[in-house]
Structure formats: C-alpha cells, structure tokens
N, C-alpha and C positions, 0 to 999 in steps of 0.2 A: 624189719622183717619182711621176707620175700613173699608175694602174693601169688607167684605163678602157679599154673595147675598142668601139671605134665604126667604122661606115662612113657615108659621107655620099652622101645624093641630093638634088640642089639643083634646086628649081622656081623659076625667077627671075621669071616673070610668066605671065599666062594666055596669051600669044601663043607663047611657046615654053618649053622646058625642056631642062636638060642634066644629065646625070648625071656626077658625079665621086666618087672614094672619098676619105672622111675620117672614119673612127672612127664609122661608123653614125650620123652625124647627119642628120637629114631637115630641109631647108630648105623652109618652107611660108610663101608670100606670105600677109600678113594681109589680110582683108577690111577695106577702108578704110571708116571711118563718116563721117558728115557732122559735122563738129566746127567750132566757132567759133574762129578764129584771132585775132580781136580782144580781147584780154583786158584791155587797159588797163594792162598791167604795162609798166615803163620796161625797155627792152632795155638790157642791161649792154654799154657800148661797147667792152668788151675781147673780145667774142665774135667769133671768127674762123671757125669751122666749127660746123655743127650735125649731130647724128646723129638726133635726136628733139626735136620741138618742136611738139605738138599733133598731128604726124603725121610720117611718116618723110620724108626728103629724096626729091624726086621719083624714083619708081622703086624705091625702098628696100624692104626686106623684113626678116622675122625668120626665124631657124631655131631649133630647139630639139633638145636629145637627152637621154635617150632618147625614144621615141615618147610614152611615157605623161607626159612633162613637156608644158609648155604655155607659150607666149608669146603674150599677145593685149592688146587695148585695151579695157578695159572702160569703161562709160559713167560719166561724172561722177566720174572717180578722179583727176584732175589736181591738181597742187600750184598751178601758176601758170596753169592753163587748165582746160579741161573734162576732159581724158584724159591718162592716163599709161600707161606700158607695164607690164603685169602679168607678172612671171617666177614662173609655178607650176611649181617644180622637185621632181623626185622626190627625197625626202631619202635613201632607202637604197640610192642608186647614185650614181655620178659623173654630175652633171647639169649643165647649162647651157643657156644662150639668148643669142644674138647679135642686135643690131641692125646691120644692113648698108646699105652703100651699093650702088647698081646702077649700072653702067657709069661709075663715079665713084671716084676715089681721093683722099685728102688727102695732100698733102706737108707733113710736120710738122717737117722737118729744121730750119726757120728759127725754130720755136717751142720746140725740145727744151730749150734752156737756161734758158728763163724762162716757158714756157707750162704749161698743166695742163689735164687732162681735169677737167669740172666737171659735176655732176648732183646732182638731189634724190632722195632715198631713203626709203621708209618701209616697215617691216616689219609684217606682221599681228599678229605677238607681241611683237616686239622682240627683240633679242639673236641675230638670225640670223647665222650665220657664213658669209662668201662672199668670193670673190675677184673682183676687177675686172680685165678684160684688153683689150688691143689685139690686133687681129689684122690682118697684111699681107695682100697679095694673093699668089696662088699661080701666076700665069700666068707670071711672069718665071723663077722657079726650081722651079717644081713643088712647092713648100713652102709651106703655109700656117703661117707661124711666129706663135707667141703670146707676149706679154710680159704678165706677171700679177703682181698685188700683192695682199694681203689687205686687205680693206675696213677691218677692224678697226684697221688702222695709221693710218687716217685719219678716225677717228670712230666707225666702226661703223654698225649699223643699230639703230635703236630704233622704238617704234610710234608715233612723230611724225615728221613731215617733218624731215630733216637734209640739209643742203647738203655735199656731199663735194667736196673740191678735191684731186687727185692730180697733184703736178708731174710732167710728162713725163719729166724727167731720172731720176726714181725709177725709172720701168721699165726703165732701162738700155738697152743697145744689143744685148743678146744674150737670145734667147728660145729656145724649143723648137718642134719641130713633131712631128706624130705621124706616124711610119713605120709604114704599115699591114703591111708585110712583117715588120719586125722586132717589131711590137707594143710598141713603146717610144716615149718621147719623146725626140728627138735634139737636142743644141745647136745653134742655128743664129744667125747675125746677123740682126737684125731691120730690115726694110726702112722706115726712116722716111720715105722719099718715096713710100710706096705703102700708106697705112692705109686699110683698108676696113671694118672691123668694131670694135664695142664689145661684149664679152661678160660676162656675169655667170656664174660658175661655182661650184659646191658640190662638196665631197669627200663621199664616201660616210659616212653615218652621223654627220656633223657637226652635224646639225640634226634634231629629232624631225619638223618640218614646214617647208617654205620657200615662203611666199607674200610677194613682196616686189614694191613698186611703186616704178618709176624715172621721172623726168620731167626735161625740159630737159637733154639730154645735150648738152654743147657742149664745144669745145676753146677756151679763152681765151688771151690774151696777157698778159704783164706780171703773171704770178700770183705768181711768185716772184723774188727778187733774183738778178741773173746771179752765176755763180761767177767768183770773182776769176781773171783769166787765168792767174796764176802757179800756181794751184790745179787749173786745168782740164787735165787730163792723158787723153790718148787712152787707153781701157780696152785693156789687153793680154789677149788670149785665148790661153790656153797652147797650145791646139791650133793656133794660126796661127803659132807660133814656128818659126823655120829650125833644126831640130833636126839635128845630125849625129852618128853613133854608129858606132863600129868594128864590124866583124862579128865574132860569137863564133867560136872556134878549133873548129868543129865536128868536126874530123879527131881531136881529143884526146878525144872521147867513147869510153868502153870499147867495143872491137870486139866483144865478145862479146853485147852488149845487142841485143834485137830489139823493135822497136816493134810492138806490138799493134793500138793504135788511134792515129790522128793527131788532134789537137785543133787546132793550129795551125801553119802552116808557109807564111810568106810573105804569107798572107791568110786571111780567114775562109773556112770552107768554104761552099759553095753553100748560100744559105739561112740562113747565120749572120749574126751581128751583135754589135756592142758597144754598152754602154751605161754610164752613169757616175752617180754619186751623190756628193753632199757638195760645198757652195760652188762654187769655181771649177774642180773637177776636170775634166780632159779626158783624151783619148786620141787616138793616131793611129798609123797604120802607116808606117813609113818606109823607104827603102832605106838600106843601110849606106853609110859613107863610110870608105875608098874603096869602088867597086862590088864586087859579089860576093855580097850578099845582097838579094835583092829586097824583103824585108819584115821589119822588126823592130817587134814591138809596144811601143809607147812609152807608159808609164803616167805621168799627171801628176796627182798625187794632191794635194788641199788639205790643209795641215798644220794648218790652223786649224779642221778640221772632222773629223768621223768620216766617211771618204770611202772610195769603193771604184770599182773598175773592172771590168766583167765582160765576158767573152766567151761568148756563148751560140750553141749549135748551130742553134737555131731549130726551129720546130715541126716534128714527124715525125722529127727527127734525134737524138733522145735515144739514148744509148748504154747497153748493159747491162754493167755492171762487176762483176756478182755473182761470176763466177768468178776475175777478177783480186783482187777484194778478199779471196777466201778462198785464195788462192795465197800460197805462203811468203814471197816477196819481190817480188812485183810493185809497180810504183810509179808514180806521176805524176812525170815527169821534164821539165825544161825548162833552157835556157840562161838566166842572168840576170846583171845588174849594175845597181848603183846609181850615181846621182851623188853627189857630195860631201855628207856629212851624213846620208845614208840609212843606217839600220842596222836598222830595225823594220818589217817588213811581215808580213801574214798571207795565206795562200792557202787559200781555200774551193773546195769542189765542191758544187754546187746540183743538186738533182733537177728535174725540170719540175714545172709546176703544174697538171697535168691533174686533180689532185683539189682544187685551190684553195690549195695549200700549197707554196711554194717553199722547201724546207727546205736550210739550209746547214750543212755540217759543214768546220771550218777548223783549221789548224795554223800555228804560227809558222815563217815560213821560215827565219829565223836558228837554229832547231833542227837545221836539216839542212844547214848551210853558212854561213859568215860572209857578210854583205852588205857589200860595199864596192864600189870602181870599178873591179874586175877581174871579167871574165867567169868564172863558175862554172856547173858542170853540178850542178844540184840534182836529187837523187833522193828522193822522199819515199815511204817505204812506204804503201801504201794503208791497211794496218792501223792506220797512226797516226791516221787520219781516224776519229772515232768514230762509232758507228751511230745516236746520238742527236744531233739537231741543232736548229736553231730557224728559225722563220719568223716574219715579221710578219704579224699578223692585224689587218687594218685596222679590222675591226668592234668588236674587243676592245681597240684601241688598246694592243697588248702584243706582245711576243715570246714565242711559244709553243714548247714542247718538243714535238718529233715525231720519229718515226723516218726516217732517210733511205732513200729509195727507190733501192737501189743498181742496179735494173735500168733506172732511168730518169734517168741523169745527163746534164745538158744544158747546163751552165754552169760556168766556172771564174771565180773572182773573186779579185782582189789588193785588199786594203784596209789602211789605216792607223788608227791611233788618234789622237785630237786631241793636238797637240804632242809626239808621241812622237819625232819625228825632228828632227835639229838642222840644219835647212836655213836659207838667209837669209830675212828677212822678205820676204813677197811672192813667194818662188820656190816652185815645185812640189817635192813629193817624186816625184823622177823615178826610175823603175825600168824598164829594158829587159828585154824577154822574147822568147826566141825558140825554135822548135822545141818546141812542147808536145805530148807524146806520153804515151801510157801503155805503160811497158815490161815485159816479161816477168819481169825479175828485176833485182836489184841485186847486182853482182859481190861476193862475199865477205860479203854481208849474211845474218844469221841473225835471225829474229824473236825477240826476248827471251822472250816467253812461251812460245813452243814450246821455246826453248833450255832455259830453267829448268826447264820441265815434265819434259823428258827427260834433264835433268843427272844424271850418275851417276858419282861418283869416290870411291875409297876412300883417296885421299891422305891421310896423317895430319896432325895439326894442325902448322902452321909458326908458331913464335914469330918475331914482327916485333919487338917491344919489350918486354922483360920488365923494363926499368928498373934492372937490376943493375950496368950498366957506368956508372961515374961519369963517364967522358969522353964517352960517348954522350949521357948524360942532359943535358949542356951545349949540346947540339945542337938542342934544342927551341927555337922561335921563337915570338914573339908578334905578333899584328895586331890592331888596334883601331880601331874608328870613333872619329869626334870627340867622341861623346857617351858613350862607354862605357870601362870600365877592366878589364885582365885582368892577371894574373900567375900564374907557376906556380913550384912548388918540389918538392923530392923529399922525401917524407916517409915515415917508417916504415909498412909495410903490415901490416894486421891481417886481411886477406882470407883466408877459409877456403882458397881455392885460389890464392893469391897468393904472391909472393915476399917478399924483405925490404923492398922499396921499392915505392911507389906514386907517380904523379903527381898531386899535388893543384892544382887549377885554381880561383882565387879570381877572381871577376868582378862587375862591375856592369854589367849589360846594358842599352843604350839604342838601339843600332843593331847593331853586331856586335863580337864579341871572340873572337879564335881563338887556339888553341894547336897549332902546326903542327911536324910532323917531315917533312923533306924528304928522301926516299930518293935522289933524283937527285943533289942537291948534295952529300949526304953519303957518296956513292959506296957505297951499300949493295949487298951482293952481289945476283945476278940472282935468286936464289930468294926473296929477300924482295920483289921487285918484279913477279914473275909471279904474279898471283893467280888465274888462269884454271883452275886445278885444284882450286878449293874453292867451296864454296857461300856463304860469307860471312865476317864478322868476328866474333870472340869475344873479349871482355874482361870483367874484373871491374869493378863500378863500385859506388861508394859515394855515398850522400846521407844528410844529417842532416834533409831535408825530407820531408813525406809522399811527395813525388814531385818528382823533377827532370829536366826534359826536356833533352836536348842533340839536336845534329844531328852527325852524322859526315860529313865532307866530305873527297872525294879529288880529286886531279888525276890523271886517267887517263893512259894512254900517249900520246894525242894532245895532252894538256894541257887538256882540258875539265875543267869544274868539274862534279862530281856531288854529290849530297847525299842523306842518308836520316835519317829520324828515329828516335830511340832515347830511352832514358832508364831510370830505376830508381825503386822505391820505397825507403822509409826502410832504411838499413843496406847491407851488402854484397849484391850481387846479380850473377849471371851474366847477361851481355847477348849476344845473338846478333843481328846485322845482316846479313840476307841481302843479297846482291849485287842481286838482283831488285828490291829496294825502293829502290834509288838512282834518283834522277831528274835530269835535266840542270837545273843552276840557271838560272832563266828571266831573271833581273835583269842578270847581268854575267857575260862570259867574258874570259879573259885575251887580249890582242890577238895575242898568238903562237901561241895553240891553233889546231890544224887541227879545225875544228867539223864533224864528220861525224856528230853525233847518236848515235854508238855508243859504248857503254860498253867502252872498250879496256883490258882487265885484263891484258894480257901484260907491260906494263912501266909500272906505276903509279909516279907520281912524287911524291906527298905524301899525307899522311893528317893531318886537322884535327879537332880536337874543339871544338866551339862550344856555349856555353850558350844555352838557349831561354828565353823569357819575357821579353818587353820589359817594361822598367823594374824588373825584379828584380835581386836581389844574393845572393851566396851561395858555396859552396864545394862541389865534387865532386871524387872520386878515381877514377882509373882504374888498373889494374895488369893485366900479362899480356895485351898485346894480340897476337893470333894470328889466323891463318888457319884456318878449320875447315870441315869437312863434316858437322858436327853440324847438325841442322835445328831442334831444341828445346832451349831453355835449361835447365839444371837448375835448378828452384825448389822452394821448400818447398811442401808439400801445402796446398792452400787449404781453409780449415774450411768446413763447411756452416753453421755458425752461430756467433755470438759472443754472450755475455751481458754486457750493459752496464747502468750505473745512470746515469740523468740526473738530475744535481743542478741547483740554481738558487738564487737568493737575490734576491727583490724589493727587498730593501734596498740592494742593491750595484748602483748605476745606472752604466751603461755609456754610454748616451746619453739625456739627460733628454728630449728631444723630436726624434723622428726627423723629419727634414725632408720635406715631401710632395713637394719637387722631386727627389728620388732616383728617383722612379717615373715618369720622363719616357719619351718614346718620339720617333722620328724619323718624320715624314711627308715624302712627296717629291712635287714637282709633277708629276712624269711619272707618278704612280699613277693610272692611270685606274679603278682599283676603289676609290678612297678615298672617293668621295661616294656610294657605294652604301648604301642603308638598312642592309644587314647588317653593313657595315663599322662604321657609327656605333654600331650596338648592341653589337657585339663590344668595341669600344674603350671604349665608355662603361662597360661592365661591369668593366673592368680597374680603373677609377679612377685613370687616370694623371693627374698634375697638370699637366705641361707637355708641349706637343708642339712639336718643333723643325721648322722649315720654311724652305727649300725642299728642302733634302736633298744632303747630301755635296758632291761636286765641282761638280754642276750649279748650286749656289749662286754660284758664281764665273763662270757662263757665261751664265746667262739673266737677262734685264732685267725686273724686275716690271711695268713699265709696258707693255712689249710684250706680256707673257704676259696681262695683265689686259685689254688692247685686243683681242687676238686672240679670246678668249673660245672658244677651241678646246677639245680634250679634256684639255689639261693643267689642273691645279689652279691657279687664280689666287688672288690675295690675298683677294678678297671670299669665294670659295669656301672657302678655307682658314679665314679668321676664322668663317665660318658653322659649318664642320666643329668648330671648337673650342668654340663656342657649344652646338652640338648634343651634344657629349661632355662638357661641363662642364669643360673644360681651358683652360689659359692658353697662349697663343702664344709661341713663341720664334722670333726671325728671324734668319737669317744674311745678311748684306748682301753684295752682289757687290763684293768687292775687286779680284778677277782681272781683269775686264773693265768694272768699274764704276767709278764717281766719287764723292767725298764727297758731291756736289750730289745725285746719283741717290740714294744712301742717306737723305740728309736729306729728300729729297722723299717718299720711302717712309714716313718716321717721320711726316711731315706728313699724308700720306694715311691712314694708319691711326690716328693719334691725334688728329689735328685734324678733318679731313673725316668720317672714319668715326666718330670718338669711341669707338675700341676699346680704348684704353688699353693697348696693346703695351708690356710693360715690358722684356722681355729681348731682348738683341740680341749677336750676334757679328760681328766684322770679318773676314769670309773664313773659308775652310775649307782646312786642311792646306797652306797656302802654301809649307811647308818641304820637301815632297816633290817629287821629281823625276818622281813620276807625274802631277803637276799641270801643266796645259798652261800656266799662269801662275805656276809657282813663282819665287820670288825670294829675294834675300839677307834676313837678319834686319834690317840696317840699312834697306833699302828698305821692308820691310814696317812696321817700327817707325815711321818717320818719316810714311809715308803713313797708316797706322791712326790716329796721333795726329790727322791732318786729318780722317779720317772721324768720329772721336769727336767733335771739336769741332763739325763741322757738324751732326750728328745732335743733339747736345745743345743746340745753339742753337735749334732747333725745339722740343724737349722736354727740359729739364734733369732731369727725374724718371726717365728711363730708365736702365737699368742695362746697360753695355757692356763686354763682354770681348774681350780679344785672344787670338790664337793661339799656343799653346805647345806644346812637345814634352813628353814625360814628364820629361826632364832634359837638360841640355846648354847650350852657349854661345848658341844661338838664343835661349833664354829671357832670359839677361841682356842681350843687345844689344836685344832688343825692349822691354825694360822700361826700358832707358836712354832711350827715347823716348817711352814710354806710361806710365810709372808714375804720372805726376802727374794723368792724365786718365782711364785706364783705370778700371773698377770691379772687375776680376777677369781670370781667365785661364781658357782653355778647353783641354783635352786629350782625347786619343782613346786607347782602349786595346782591342788585338785581341791576346791573348795567344799566338796562334799564327800562323805565316806559312803561305802556301798551299803545299800538298802534304806539310805537316808535322803533320797533324792526328794526335793521339795522344789516346785517351780518357782514360787516368790523368793524363796531362799537363794536359788542359783541366780535368779535376776538381780539380787542385791549384791551378789559376790564380785562383780568388777570393782565396786567401790570400796571394797575391802583392801584393794592395792594401795589406797590412801594410806592405811596402818603399814601393809607389809614391805612395800619397797622403801619408804623413808627407814623402816626398821633394819632392813639389809644394809643400807648405806650408813646408818649409825654405828652399826657393829663394825663395819669396814673401818671406820674413822677410829673407833675404841680400840681395836686389835690390830690394825694393819701398820705398816712401816710408813710414818709420815711423809717419808721422801719418795713414795711409790704411788702411782695412780692404779686403781684397780677397776677392772670392768665388771659389770653385773650381767649375768645371763641367766634367764629364765627359760631353761631348756626343756622343759615340759610343762604344759598346761592344758587342762581340758575341766570338764565340769564334775566328774566323780573319779574316785581313786582305783576302783575295782569293780569287776563285774558290772559294767554299764547297763542301765534300763533303757526302755523306750524313750526317755527323755533325751537321749544322745542322739536321736535321729529325727527329732521333732524340731517345731519352730521355736520352742524355748531355748534350745541349745543354740540356734541361729541367732537369737537376739543376745544371748549371753556372749557369742563369739565377737559380733560386731561392737559391743559396749566394751568388751575386755580389751580389744585393740585400741579403742579410743582411750582408755584409760592408761594403756601402755604408753601411748604417745603423749599423754600428759606428763607422766613420770620419766620417759624417754631413757630407759636404761639401754644397755648396749646391743642385748641380742634377746629374742624371745622365740620359742620354737613350739608350735602348736602340735599336739599328740593326737592323730597323725594322718599321713595319706590314706592308707589302707590298714585295717586291723582285722576284726573277726566279729561276726553276729555271736552273741552270747545267748545261753539258754534264758536269760532275763530279758531278751528281746532289744538289746541295745548294741551299739557299735561305736567305738571312738574315731573310726575312720571318716574322713569327709567325703571319700569315694568308697562305693561297696566293693567288697571282694567278689571274685568269682563265685558263683553259687549262692549269692546272698538272695533273701526273698524278694528284694526290691530290684532284682537283676544284676548283671554283671557290669561293675565299673560305672556305676550310677551316680552322678552329684547328688550328695545329701543338702539339707537345708543349711547345714553350717559351711559347706563349701560356697553356696551363693552368697551367705553373709560374708565369709572371709574376703571373696572377691570383691564384693561391693566397698567394704571398708579399705581394702588394699587401694582400691582405685581412688578413693576419696579423702583418705586420711594420710596425706602425705605433705611434705613442704613444711610451711609454718603453721602451728597450731595457736589460734587466739581465743580469747575469750567469748563465751556465749552461754545462754542459759534460757531454759524453758520456765523456770519458776515452779517447776513440779519435779519432785524426786522420782517420779516413775516415768518421766520422759527425759532421756538422755540427749545431749547436743553436743556436736564436735564441729568447729567451724576452722576451715583451713584455706590458706592460699599457696598455691605450687606453680611457679613459672607462668603467672598469669591466670592461672586456672582457680576459681573459688567454688569451694564445696562446702555443703552443710550435710552433715549425717544427723538423722533423727531416729531414736529408738523408743517406741511406745511399748513400755512393759506392763501396761494395764491388760488383763486378760478379757474384759467385757466392755471397756470403755474407750471410745474413740477420741481423738483429740484433734479438735478444731484450732489450727495454728495461724496466727497472723504473723508475718514476717516483718520484722521492723529492725533490720541490719543496715546502717548506713554502707553504701558501696556495694551491696550484695543486689546487683541487678542485672538484667539481660536475658537472652534466650537461653533456657537451660534444658538440660536432659534430666528427668525425674525418674528415678528407678524405685520400684515399690517390691518388697518381698513380704509376703503374708502367708498364712498357712494353705490358702487355697491355690497359690502357685508354687508353694515351696519344693516341691519334687521337680517341676519342670524348669523352675528359674524365675527369676524377678521380671516383672513387667517394666517397659520403659516407654515414656511419652515426653513429648517437647512441650515446654510451657514458658510464656514470658514472665519473669520474676521482676517486681518492682517493689518499693517500699509499701508495705500494706497488703501484699499478695497474701490470700488465705489458702491453706494447705489443709487437707484432711488426713490425718494419721490414722489409719484403723487399728483397732485392738490389736495387740501382739503383731507389731510390724517393724520392718527396718525400711526408712526412706532415705535415700541420697539424692541430693540436688547439686548439680555440677554445671557451672557456668563458665564457659571458656572466655 
C-alpha cells in the first residue's frame, strides 16, 4: 500500500491549461528539442503503439512528482537515437514521472493476452529499484487507475542499456486509484481500452539516488504465447461478488448498554473511508437479505496473505477514547459472524498519523466470543487493548514499538494471519460486521486486574483432592498427544504437609500430556466447584529435578480452557497458583464452550496437571490440592551465599573436539538492519561458525529469485553471501518447500555453487512443515515423498552438499518422513523452544538446558531406529531460544543470558553437528520481549544495541571451544564447563540462583596461571561484561554473584 500524498496540477500545452486534483503531481510540458529521427535502426514490425521514440507522440507531455523530481530529455542520451527520457526522481520520497499521450488513448484490449510493454532502460549507478506502471484516463469515471509491476521482475536496471519486456497480461485487470479525500489507494478495474500514460515510480528510501534513462517506449504485439483457452479464466474480484447476508438480531443486544460513540452504522461516517491490504483482499458494504438493514460491512480477506481491512474516520474526525479506556468496563462492541471455515481474526484500533506514526494495538476476536456462522455480539473491553502497539516505519523498513495515542483513535482494522483459517482454496475469509460502537460498559463484566487488586476473603482453605479416597483416585483421566506419553499412579506421600497418598505423574512430553480430574462428570459437590471465594490453588509438589515446570489447566464454568504456569525446585515444595495468573488458552477451545473471555470461577468443571518442557521426560508428584486465600507459599529461607568447590580433570574427556557448528545463528531476509556495518562487526566478534538463512516460516513463502531480482530492502542471496564473507561465517540455506518446487531449489544451488562459486554446503528442505501454524503444513507422507524429490534435484546439481529433512523432537512424523528420505537425506533438523507463550518462568527456563540430556539422545535413538544402518546422519538444531511465540521481557533480561550460556555448554557436551540460535535481529513484541540478541532499529533500548544474550553468547563462544573435560560444582544451580583449546584453558561458571551468591574454591589440577576473568551480571548486562586479570592457582577463591555468568581464561 502506497503512502504518498499528492495533488495534481496539469498543464497540457502552451495554448491552454487545466487543473485537476491527483496527489500533488504537477504536469509540465517538456520543451521539445530538435532531434534527428532517422537513426537507421530497423523498426520492429511488432510495434503497434508508441509512447516515446526520439520525441513524444504528437502533443504528448510528461509530468513528475514531487516538484523537486524532474523528467526531461537530455542531449545525446538515447539508446537507438539521439535522445532518451531522463527520470531524475527524489529518492527520499514517493516519486514518479509519466510519459503521457495528449488527446489520444490506446485501446490495448486486443493485445492484452499476447502483447507487451517494451522499452530500453539504463541507470546512472545500476541496481536502481523502480516500478513500471500503465495509467488509464480519468474522464470516463473520474478515477485515474494505475496498474504497476516491479521492474526487478523483468531484468531490473543496470548501468548498461537493457531492453525490458513486460507482458500486458502480467499487469492484470485490477489496479488502484488515489482517492484524495480518503488519502489512500482504492482498488478499481483498469480500463484497458483507454490507456494514456506510462509511468516510472519509486518508493521512499528504496534508492540512495535515482537517475534513469528510458528510450523507445513501445507497445508490441505477439510478445508472448497466448494462454490456452481452457486456462484463461475471467479474473474474479471479491468485491464484485453478489453477497447476501441476513441481518443481525439487533434487539437481542443487552438493553442496559449505552452507545458512547458510533464508528459504523449502515455506512461510513461523512469523511470516513475504508481501505484494504494483502493480496486479493476486498471489502464492501451490502444491505441485508431480507431487507431491514441498510448496510453490513463485509470483509473479504485473502487467506494466502497477511491481510486486513480498515475503516477510518478520516482527517479531523479522530475520537478521544482516553476516558473510556480508563473506565471500568467500557468496550468496543459490534455484531459479527463468519462464513464457513472462519475461526481466527484480529481486531485492532489505530490512532491517526498526525505525528507520522499510525500505531495499532490489537486483540484476537475469538478471545471474546467464538467465531462461527451465527451472529454474535462481541464486547471487547478497551483495557484489553494494550497501551503499546506497533507501526510500520517505511524509512527503517521495520515495525516499530510506540505508545497508542488514545486521544486520537481514527481507525478500526480486522486482519488475519496467513493460512490461519480453513476456507476453500481461492475463496476469501469472509466476516460480516455491523453496528460498531464504543459502549459505556459490559453488563456483569469486572476488570480482572481491579478485581484481584481489591479481592479480600477470609474463607478457609477448601480441600479439593487429598488423594485419600481410593475410589475417587480412580476417577483421574489421562489425555495425550500423538507424540507424548503419560500415566499416573497413587503412591505413598512423604510431603511434610501431605497426607498418606500422592498423585505421581510420569511423562514423556513432545506435544501435550494431561492428567485430568473432572468435577462436573464426577458429580463433585458444589463447594468444590465454586472457586470464586478464594485467591488461588495450593498444593504440595515434588520433583527429583533441579526444576520441574508444569501448567495447571482448568475448564471454567463456561467450559473455556484457562492455563497458568507453575512448578517447583528439587524436593517437596508448597506451590500457590493465583487465579489472576490464569490466561485463556490461545490455540484451542472446546466447541461446546461459551467463549466469553471471562474466567468463570463459580462452577469450575475440571482441573488438569500438564508437564512442561518439550522433549523432556520425568516424574513429579502432587498432594493435597486445595483452594486457598494464602498469597505467599511457605518456602525454606533462601541463603545469602553457598560455599562450593569446583573440581575438574583434564584427563577425563567429555567431548574430544567441540564442533564449531554449535555456535550458529539465524539471519532473516526481512531484517533491514542485517547489512549495517555495526551488525557485521557485532556478529563477527561472536565468532559464529554458521549462519542460517532466510529465516523461519518465511523460508517457505519467499522465492529466492524474486527477492534477488527485486533488489529491495529485503536481504537477497547475494547480500547474504556477502554478509557471511564479511563475518567469516559459513552459510546454511533453508529451501522453499511450502510454496516452492524441487526445480526452484536446484536452481538456487546452481546459482550459489556454480554461478557464484560460493560453495554453500548446508541445506534444509523447508521449515516446521509439521505445525498447523505453518500456512503450508502437510502430512509426513507428503513431506517425506516430496522432500526426497527436492534432495535428488539439488544433489544432481552439486553432489557434495549436505541436506537435512525436517523432524520433530520425537514422534511418528520422524518415522514416516525417514521411510521416504533415509536413503537420500544426510541428516535431520529439529527445533527447541522449552517454554510455550505465556508460560515463561525463570526457574523453569534455567533448568531447560539440562533437558538436552533427554532430548538429543532421543533424536539419536530415533535415527538409529529408523535410519539406514549403512548411512551416517547429521543432527542439526536449527532454531533454539527460550519461548515459542510472543516472547516477553524475560528474553531481553539476565535470565535469558544465563540460559544461552548454559545451553551452549550443554550443546558442547552432546556435540551434535549444528545448532543455530534464533536470531540476530527480530522485533519487540507488545508483550515486551524480543528474540534478537541485537535490537532492531526503533526498539525502545536503541538501534542495534547488544542484549544480555549477545554478551552471554560471546562469552560462551570464546571459552567453550576445543576439548570439553569433566568438571563439577556439586550444586545443580551452578553449572560449570571446563575446556582446553590450543593451549588455552577456560572455565565457564553459571550461577542460576536468583538471590544467592556462590563462593567458589577452584580445585582443578593444571588450571593455574594469569587469567582473564569476565563477569556478566544484571548490573552490567546492557553495556557488556566486565573484565579483570587474576592469578589462578589451586585453592583460588572466586565469588559468583547471584544470576551471573563468569568465564576464566588462562592462556
């Protein structure tokens, strides 16, 4: 969507002038120069129409925008004659120039299928990024409609003359026109019978400079083969569909509600308008069938794109929602219903862009009511919209965090994620909306934060399940995903505050595994189901691990699923889970649930204990599950310090040679900051071995050649290879399985390894194709068969490359995929994010690195079980970080830094072939987190600033190299890694205790000499670790502050 702002003044010739409005564009007739038209060049017999050939068509002219751009004819500038048209456009604005006909239009309908626009083009510097457009006349309908295509798709611009041929049918039959009142581009059918201009356009900041010559602008016939008649279908535009929709039952809205402000009722307000983005997305306002409602807003979103439809109030009509935002239960309310297959949409509020930033804050509609084919009245509390949102900064090519201007709300937007809804192929995600208002209150709604802040109850504890009733103990049930295992048994309890029995839950967790007690089905008495008089749940919990994370899940009174994170350290612990910490499960809700988005505690249906930690196994116990008004769990006093002795033996080798590939990282093609000099220097200093590209789910969406040809702000193949060269790293490439082909992948290998001679060795076939969050997810059978085709095609180009296939940590997917690929694949790749979104827990994350003791041997076992015994397979962990989605503040704090250092140490212990951290840059989320170990441009902590995880990664990369040998602190909460590398001896110590320092005595034979001691703690985590020199001998004492990473390097 173009964001330029223009108005048009047209001067047609020296005899007369007319003035019309169109986006601040000034049309200026060129002064014609005396030129020679006899060039001796042979005229192409296919030429049907001309726009420029040594001069304009009689009476023709040019215009340009903004004023400081220019279009002119310099002397001796032509390709096939004396002159060409020079487009000298302003690079730091939305700029363009047109070559126009005067009192003449070309009817190109007969040439649409086989004809083409053809011209010569040359840039001053080469590599200029531009769009070529055709423009129809505006007299018939008052709309100057434009169809445009990127020049990069047709060969692009170099510093030598190049002929460009653009098939007319590629432009399509649908364009956009600039609506000056709405200040947006609006979709419109293009008038192919009235073409009057050829335009060259550039976007703001796509170029450093734009000076380009264009010559011999023709329309030619017979340029491309005609489309087979059976394949030529009339393009269907969704807003031209005949849509019939029943009216909503307006009388069923709660009578006590009062509308404070109206956003939409039957039509946009005067001065208001709608606009769309994303593929074929469209919208229209239609009357109901049968009659009775004059206007229902019909949203038609493209399921193959990240798409949205907005309704804006228009300039000067913004509304002040400050008071409503601060009210107890004021809400955005509307009637809505979806077409079949529609279940996931987002609703956003956007402020105006008076300060240049249109900031959006959004929520999931389904959190406030199920989306189905029946009309529902949605009431979304304004307090559920966060104060921090995002806007797109075109100059930075990034989404930027900013505060929402609640006193200047101007727009409401409904959007969908790519592939998230299950609609038939080629059909829109249809959602109907009516009567959008801001209401004074939601009947019966209480703001959760205010409720729990003022909650006061003296009710005593209520025992829900003491596990002493043998008959009742048999009523527990298990539920398990296809990749997991779980069982429970009643065992003797030795909890200090427990009873005779405890519930022991054994698990192997790879998707989900639940142990559930159903109060409703077991006819539990009402006092056990009414939880509204208590602060939370209290129970005793035991773990044999340093930390065991769990999720406590309930089905509330309306059947909705709510979840809270909990867990305990080693031994028996009292655990309290406040009800205010429960959140609605975002991925699934029971079909029968009444989804009102409110935690209904009056008639709770179930309680469920779920193990956390993907890829882990183990056992935990719970006892005496009760309701409580206690606010703080009874815990043992935390010591100020512990005294520990670090031992080690350079003769006992754990890993003879730590593989360099363990220190890899991900780079994304959408990272507009990747190529900055500062990024290169930061990445280079970490000494990464491998960098994976193009990054995550986008690997299965973007096509390498298109990205390369566009030469826009995205990082293309050439730029990535150069980045690897400049950072002394090896490239790893994920080929596009989701929307690509084996042939496309093979051509990519050919381009990199034959044409560019880049010797790219490492490849993956697709990314996370097993997940329903993937727009192109598929069955393991389909993936395995197709992946084998990819590998064969790629290795036919270069047999020396190493190609891995997508696996999960454990499960049937792996077996089936290997049935088809075990004889051609060189290995497998897996991902590991130990926490689910919303379940971040510091102690849980700090215990996660040790879960690799389960996970990686498990992957090796599956390879042995399902692989070809005559082949050796590599194991790649090509994405890892702390949480799988919507990271919170934990990711940019000291805890994530400790996790990173400890995780790299554990990877050295297991010594798989490759591991790639996610990632160099990402984006700040509304939750306040960011995966990137460097900040993006516009982040609250500054542009391209190292995060704590960066410093931890750098420390580990410097010190965990060479040979890993045995070492121990004797304490599960203080990790140690001892290495020797080319005469350098290093000790890495991670104190994972939040409030306890560790006074360490070093007792390692052979570990002595003058050392560099580096320390990363919360106090210096933003600026970087401190460094001091210290002489180390046997018996030297070192203090490890709470939550710290210490490295000791002796040369």
